[in-house]
Legacy VTK file of the C-alpha trace (Angstrom):
# vtk DataFile Version 3.0
C-alpha trace
ASCII
DATASET POLYDATA
POINTS 258 float
-0.027 -0.091 -0.213
2.116 3.122 -1.061
2.818 5.591 1.664
2.505 3.061 4.183
4.450 1.751 6.792
4.490 -1.230 9.140
3.522 0.270 11.809
0.440 2.195 10.834
-0.598 -0.800 9.152
-0.599 -2.517 12.358
-2.653 0.114 13.924
-5.814 -0.869 11.565
-5.845 -4.379 13.298
-5.851 -2.720 16.736
-9.200 -2.526 18.342
-10.217 0.723 20.131
-9.201 1.214 23.874
-12.703 1.478 25.614
-12.484 -1.435 27.824
-12.485 -0.388 31.535
-9.727 -3.080 32.447
-7.221 -0.839 30.176
-4.839 1.506 31.975
-3.345 4.233 29.804
-1.420 7.184 30.359
0.858 9.821 28.810
4.539 8.830 29.304
7.190 11.244 28.795
10.446 10.326 27.311
12.745 11.699 29.959
16.598 11.844 30.143
16.448 8.677 32.282
14.923 6.609 29.634
17.375 7.264 26.971
20.389 5.508 24.983
23.470 7.167 23.685
21.176 7.961 20.396
18.665 10.118 22.554
15.887 7.642 21.740
14.200 5.722 24.277
16.471 2.935 24.798
15.873 -0.863 24.771
16.246 -1.795 27.869
14.987 1.605 28.844
11.645 0.325 26.802
11.067 -2.437 28.673
11.400 -0.414 32.231
8.570 1.763 30.999
6.438 -1.075 29.535
7.117 -2.512 33.334
6.379 0.593 34.665
2.686 0.874 33.326
2.097 -2.590 33.914
2.830 -2.143 37.328
0.535 1.206 37.535
-2.108 -0.898 35.803
-1.827 -3.933 38.169
-1.947 -1.212 40.967
-5.102 0.125 39.521
-6.839 -3.212 39.695
-5.553 -4.148 43.570
-3.123 -6.835 42.562
0.433 -5.505 42.346
3.311 -6.425 44.285
2.753 -4.572 47.179
-0.676 -5.495 47.650
-0.188 -9.367 47.283
3.121 -9.444 49.588
0.494 -8.183 52.340
-1.471 -11.395 50.827
1.750 -13.324 51.331
2.101 -13.819 47.577
4.378 -12.454 44.607
4.689 -11.911 40.846
7.040 -13.681 38.935
7.322 -12.575 35.477
8.679 -15.632 33.255
8.618 -14.351 29.574
8.249 -11.051 27.652
8.243 -10.548 23.852
8.596 -7.178 22.167
7.918 -5.820 18.840
9.547 -2.402 18.072
8.238 -0.573 15.071
9.826 3.216 15.968
11.764 4.398 19.197
10.369 7.743 20.075
13.189 10.501 21.086
13.857 12.288 24.448
11.381 15.214 25.208
8.399 13.196 23.360
5.001 12.141 24.769
3.642 8.879 24.193
0.455 7.442 25.230
1.105 3.968 26.960
-1.661 1.280 27.628
-1.580 -1.687 29.482
-4.281 -4.468 30.110
-4.755 -8.202 30.853
-5.739 -10.362 27.816
-5.604 -13.904 29.359
-6.110 -15.660 32.521
-5.329 -19.333 32.227
-5.854 -20.087 36.044
-2.183 -20.043 36.874
-0.283 -18.133 34.560
-1.888 -14.580 32.859
-0.699 -12.357 29.829
-0.629 -8.985 29.608
-0.107 -6.641 26.632
1.255 -3.416 26.174
0.861 -0.646 23.177
2.633 2.569 22.835
1.677 4.904 20.010
2.824 8.283 19.472
0.931 11.712 19.264
-0.325 11.036 16.279
-1.914 7.461 17.110
0.825 5.678 15.532
2.369 2.551 16.939
5.877 2.579 18.365
5.818 -0.691 20.174
3.665 -3.652 21.476
4.687 -6.230 24.091
3.316 -9.187 25.950
4.186 -10.479 29.292
3.517 -13.956 30.963
3.378 -13.965 34.799
2.329 -16.356 37.508
2.085 -15.421 41.273
3.935 -17.874 43.816
3.184 -18.045 47.644
6.026 -16.258 49.533
6.452 -19.189 51.734
6.389 -22.243 49.690
7.232 -20.779 46.401
4.651 -23.035 44.911
2.293 -21.489 41.955
-1.224 -19.709 43.257
-4.245 -20.261 41.447
-5.354 -16.947 40.301
-8.666 -17.070 41.168
-7.408 -16.961 44.871
-6.180 -13.597 44.468
-7.882 -10.173 43.175
-7.468 -10.475 39.636
-9.352 -10.288 36.424
-10.767 -13.487 35.584
-12.899 -12.364 32.465
-14.186 -9.867 30.177
-10.360 -9.156 28.630
-9.725 -6.991 25.709
-8.686 -8.228 22.353
-5.208 -8.759 22.370
-2.503 -6.617 20.502
0.222 -9.294 20.400
-0.867 -12.594 18.940
2.581 -14.351 18.304
3.201 -17.245 20.829
6.652 -17.296 22.772
9.230 -19.206 21.145
11.226 -21.729 22.523
15.163 -21.056 22.213
16.603 -24.210 20.879
20.590 -23.682 20.488
22.711 -26.191 22.120
25.182 -24.877 24.599
27.971 -25.368 22.507
27.009 -22.890 19.992
27.543 -20.448 22.598
30.562 -18.419 23.609
31.168 -16.648 26.799
31.710 -12.799 26.154
32.248 -11.467 29.860
31.549 -12.284 33.642
29.528 -9.763 35.955
29.285 -9.878 39.578
25.912 -9.065 40.742
26.294 -5.858 43.505
23.744 -4.427 45.863
22.299 -1.794 42.944
21.506 -4.732 40.867
18.518 -5.996 43.460
15.148 -5.665 43.350
12.248 -5.525 46.013
12.662 -9.650 46.168
16.035 -9.283 46.622
16.980 -10.954 43.761
18.785 -9.545 40.353
16.203 -7.113 38.616
14.924 -8.157 35.556
15.787 -5.177 34.015
19.352 -5.863 34.969
19.452 -9.301 33.120
18.451 -7.231 30.053
21.059 -4.592 30.340
24.065 -7.199 30.936
22.812 -9.136 27.856
22.665 -5.913 25.598
26.491 -5.438 27.006
27.580 -8.087 24.036
26.973 -5.544 21.553
29.201 -2.403 21.550
27.984 1.287 21.564
28.276 1.485 17.626
26.636 -1.291 16.915
23.203 -0.209 19.024
23.584 3.162 17.538
23.663 1.959 13.926
21.275 -1.301 14.214
17.577 -0.542 14.987
15.963 -3.188 17.374
12.860 -4.884 15.730
11.996 -7.917 18.021
13.205 -8.724 21.681
12.188 -11.985 23.648
13.281 -12.453 27.060
12.821 -15.593 29.191
13.503 -15.631 33.301
14.541 -18.997 33.837
16.079 -19.081 37.363
17.123 -16.354 40.094
20.242 -14.628 41.081
21.348 -12.845 43.937
23.645 -10.306 45.149
27.483 -11.434 45.231
27.126 -14.382 42.676
29.147 -14.154 39.415
27.210 -14.375 36.050
28.703 -15.451 32.714
27.324 -13.885 29.718
27.287 -15.788 26.658
26.293 -14.818 23.127
25.575 -16.963 19.857
24.763 -15.433 16.551
22.388 -17.082 14.049
20.642 -15.808 10.845
17.483 -15.248 12.803
18.956 -13.286 15.320
21.377 -13.128 18.611
20.881 -15.329 21.405
22.188 -14.617 24.791
22.256 -16.711 27.638
23.335 -15.912 31.054
24.241 -18.404 33.622
25.217 -18.351 37.329
27.850 -21.455 37.725
26.217 -24.061 35.495
22.471 -23.212 36.062
20.748 -20.831 33.301
19.048 -17.923 34.775
17.926 -16.026 31.728
17.886 -16.350 27.779
17.284 -13.732 25.164
16.706 -13.219 21.404
17.222 -10.058 19.907
16.705 -9.136 16.142
17.864 -6.028 14.603
LINES 1 259
258 0 1 2 3 4 5 6 7 8 9 10 11 12 13 14 15 16 17 18 19 20 21 22 23 24 25 26 27 28 29 30 31 32 33 34 35 36 37 38 39 40 41 42 43 44 45 46 47 48 49 50 51 52 53 54 55 56 57 58 59 60 61 62 63 64 65 66 67 68 69 70 71 72 73 74 75 76 77 78 79 80 81 82 83 84 85 86 87 88 89 90 91 92 93 94 95 96 97 98 99 100 101 102 103 104 105 106 107 108 109 110 111 112 113 114 115 116 117 118 119 120 121 122 123 124 125 126 127 128 129 130 131 132 133 134 135 136 137 138 139 140 141 142 143 144 145 146 147 148 149 150 151 152 153 154 155 156 157 158 159 160 161 162 163 164 165 166 167 168 169 170 171 172 173 174 175 176 177 178 179 180 181 182 183 184 185 186 187 188 189 190 191 192 193 194 195 196 197 198 199 200 201 202 203 204 205 206 207 208 209 210 211 212 213 214 215 216 217 218 219 220 221 222 223 224 225 226 227 228 229 230 231 232 233 234 235 236 237 238 239 240 241 242 243 244 245 246 247 248 249 250 251 252 253 254 255 256 257
């Protein structure tokens, strides 16, 4: 279609945001969220999606603080992002987040960012479950305050991938000791820190000269302050795979396509 872009075509299949389960707000691309190219950074984009999700959950009385008072906590297991255009510093965007599925033990949450002209900037899908703080066992979502039905339509319909890359195909790039500033409210390595560590396998020049298109991350384990992580990389035709290991244990996997 002459004059059309991928993101504008994508807008045509996204339903109007009219459901009361959708959390939408304007967000400013401040200096805290940009990379050295003055655009919304890759890890910072994931952080902004995470921020919008936590505020959405707060609106529904099911965020991490409220659940901890009940003896539960959220665990995010997978996230997938499609980037169409990254906004620049000082731009204002509309960020919308909403639950699209409740399968009993797991939930999927979609997010969509649009610019002031209504053009889609990115879409995301995140998979999560709730665990019991004492037993670390999954808790049915029917036992906690959480939407059970009436979900908006999905804006992200692709399934998560299975990363079938043999260990012998990876090469170690560097090691990273987890420090106190890397720790989150669960006293484990913050999810965004994993992504930052993974992105360090690329040079600044590479990240400036290559526009990210897709990102998928799998959180496969926990790591704590003082542990040493090995960051490994494998380049394939379909993208770059990054694995993070603590000793012989995989704690994080990522695929990125530019």
